[in-house]
Steps between C-alpha positions, in 0.01 A plus 500: 500500500761379253270504202379850574842640566653343187203584276510860628870517425443378145224760451722780635806401299521218246882475526532262792789251533446258790725229654320197633710252697306182578556184705201277436342412166149531641555866599671566173207362296252705708699822445532437126131423462404810696729721295378359169130511600528857626674597176231348282226664708683833454497448121869403463628216289750293695838368388566199726861378488472167685648149513331182386481362854289782658314631199233220502407581863473876418304429179256263672431746780450786251257290295270488809519879542493636142288470191632343183539849347687620805734202486590610144645818655787294648811444287702227662870463416714211624753662730782270387443606138485861611815513709706258287387598154860540393617178662613673820385767741591797281332833591508655145328188354245499787427870439464434127252216571306726737489792250363266230240372747368843603523666156142398395360642827692828448401532133130447579523705824377205706556525873700210635679375809750223552588233752846346457615191687880537490685174518830349388650152492800550736635744749799574264273609216384860507564656841754750358262589214186552697591850621551624143180325382287633786624853438399462134161361604442779751570753225261320261224502767537877531532565124211276392285572806384152609494309827740203541546252783830306497469184709804327640512196727643609835731197542670590171580858609835523675553825688693649215211443259242614755686832535512545122125432471417742782707767318328443165131467608329801653224283650500170686205265540517351846221261598197706396657842539685725258788695654764740368853368467728713714794394286351619172684824403185704455313369804539830692340690210211257487403520868 
């Protein structure tokens, strides 16, 4: 059901910004692999922003499901390099890194989607910056017309952050279902 619902949404509107809060690495890997595989089968290139710990598991699983040519459609970026390219979690630097990453796809009019594993080193780091960054990202998703799943580990999401994320992501991936965020400002217009 999830695959059909999400794929249908991506066909209907490419601009889809999804929050995925996960608990277990096994489920996380399964969701990431499904998203990437479905994207490749739909003809999208995939920008995978992932850490060095989980990437080998995702990569190995994908190698069993995709051809060598299909694997070349995946552009993996280390998430630490992505989020800390300026030495700290700095939204303008992250946005600049992202814009440089997607520019070749935009110039060549290549359809793409992204999966971003959002992490930070300590609870003090970016919590106050995430709202601004997620608003910028939500705008980019709508302007550039691409699907994006932002994955956050549940245990690293205090209530304050959870509320921010619910307000900045119109869709939420829960288990294998995609639901509308009731806290997203436009959610009543989308229903």
